[in-house]
C-alpha positions in Angstrom: 95.2 118.0 -17.4 98.3 119.1 -19.5 99.0 121.8 -22.2 99.6 119.3 -25.0 96.4 117.4 -23.8 94.3 120.0 -24.0 95.9 121.3 -27.4 94.5 117.3 -28.7 91.6 117.6 -27.3 91.0 120.7 -29.6 90.5 118.4 -32.5 87.2 117.1 -31.9 85.5 120.0 -31.2 87.2 122.5 -34.3 87.7 119.2 -36.7 83.9 118.7 -35.9 82.8 123.0 -37.3 84.9 122.7 -40.0 83.1 119.5 -41.4 79.5 121.7 -41.1 81.2 124.7 -42.6 82.9 122.7 -45.2 80.1 120.9 -45.5 78.0 123.7 -46.5 80.2 125.7 -48.6 80.4 123.0 -50.7 79.1 119.8 -50.1 81.9 117.5 -49.3 84.0 116.6 -46.4 87.5 115.8 -46.9 89.0 113.1 -46.3 91.6 114.3 -43.8 88.9 115.9 -41.4 88.0 112.5 -40.4 91.6 111.2 -41.0 92.4 113.9 -38.8 90.0 113.0 -36.1 91.4 109.2 -35.8 94.5 110.1 -35.1 93.4 112.7 -33.1 91.8 110.0 -31.0 94.9 107.8 -31.5 97.4 110.8 -30.1 94.4 111.9 -26.6 94.4 107.8 -25.9 97.6 108.0 -25.5 99.0 111.0 -23.9 95.3 109.6 -21.7 96.7 106.1 -21.1 93.5 105.4 -22.4 92.9 102.0 -20.8 93.7 99.7 -23.3 89.8 97.6 -23.2 88.0 101.1 -23.5 90.1 101.8 -26.6 89.6 98.2 -27.7 85.6 99.2 -27.2 85.5 102.6 -29.1 87.1 101.1 -32.1 85.0 98.6 -32.0 82.3 101.1 -31.6 83.4 102.8 -34.1 84.0 100.3 -37.0 79.8 99.1 -36.5 79.1 102.6 -37.1 81.1 102.8 -40.1 79.4 99.2 -41.6 76.5 100.0 -41.0 77.3 104.0 -42.3 79.2 102.8 -45.6 75.8 100.5 -46.0 74.0 103.2 -46.1 76.6 104.8 -48.3 76.0 102.2 -50.7 72.8 102.3 -51.2 72.5 106.0 -51.6 70.5 106.6 -48.2 73.7 109.0 -46.9 77.4 110.6 -48.5 80.7 108.8 -48.3 81.9 111.3 -46.4 78.7 111.7 -43.9 79.4 107.9 -43.3 83.5 109.3 -42.4 82.2 111.6 -40.5 79.8 110.0 -38.3 81.9 107.0 -37.4 85.0 108.8 -36.4 83.0 110.9 -33.8 81.2 108.1 -32.2 84.8 107.4 -31.9 85.7 110.3 -30.4 81.5 109.2 -28.3 82.2 106.3 -27.3 80.4 103.0 -25.9 78.7 104.9 -23.6 77.5 108.2 -25.3 76.9 106.6 -29.2 73.0 106.6 -28.3 72.9 110.2 -27.7 75.3 110.6 -30.4 73.3 108.9 -33.0 70.0 109.5 -31.7 70.6 114.1 -31.6 72.0 113.3 -35.0 68.7 112.2 -36.2 67.1 114.8 -34.7 69.4 117.7 -35.6 69.3 116.1 -39.1 65.3 116.2 -39.1 65.3 119.8 -38.3 67.9 121.0 -41.1 66.2 118.8 -43.5 62.8 120.8 -42.7 64.7 124.4 -42.1 66.0 123.1 -46.0 62.6 122.5 -47.2 61.5 126.0 -45.6 64.7 127.9 -47.5 63.5 126.2 -50.9 59.7 126.8 -50.3 60.4 130.9 -49.1 63.7 132.1 -50.2 63.3 132.5 -53.8 66.5 131.7 -55.5 66.3 134.2 -58.3 65.6 136.7 -57.1 68.6 136.8 -54.6 72.2 137.6 -55.6 73.5 134.5 -53.3 76.4 132.7 -53.2 76.2 128.9 -54.4 75.8 127.8 -52.3 73.3 129.2 -51.7 72.1 128.2 -54.0 73.1 124.9 -54.3 71.1 124.3 -51.3 67.7 125.4 -53.5 67.9 122.5 -55.8 65.1 120.2 -55.1 65.6 116.8 -53.8 69.2 118.4 -53.7 71.1 116.7 -51.4 71.3 117.9 -47.6 74.7 118.8 -46.3 74.7 116.6 -43.0 78.0 116.6 -41.9 75.9 119.9 -40.4 73.2 118.0 -38.2 76.9 114.8 -37.7 78.7 117.9 -35.7 75.4 119.4 -33.5 74.9 115.9 -32.8 78.7 115.6 -32.3 79.2 119.0 -30.1 75.9 117.8 -28.5 77.1 115.0 -26.4 81.2 115.5 -26.3 80.9 117.7 -23.7 79.6 114.2 -21.1 81.5 112.2 -23.0 84.2 110.0 -20.6 87.1 111.3 -22.6 85.7 114.5 -21.9 84.7 113.7 -18.3 88.3 112.8 -17.9 90.9 115.4 -18.6 88.9 117.8 -17.3 89.7 117.4 -14.0 
């Protein structure tokens, strides 16, 4: 693998980790993160001379996921940043591993929700000098930084994707 491809390949894990941290601390996923993922995917596809049918299939998967997640956003079931992050991640994951990605994201999301519920119940918000982000997590029926679960699902699946494996050989 050439060094430029190595650098571009790092876009995915770094952007996902940054999205998770940003969502935890601010409850927002800035548009620049999914845009970096989309741009990075296009660059890595060009650098690796990804076959057009594979590139098209990854785009189709990404747009399909975007359509579904924006429907969830329209019904206030998912944040807009989360919807864009899941779809941008789907570009990198591809059709062969999309079910694994969505399943693991759902499992990590359930665990995250249980952890936040336990945190709200057992960590006294007013008794401790908590930072602002930790207080936001205490809001009853408040939002969940689901970007953490999305990033965890993506990072768990990414090493088994065709894109990653092709660059490692």
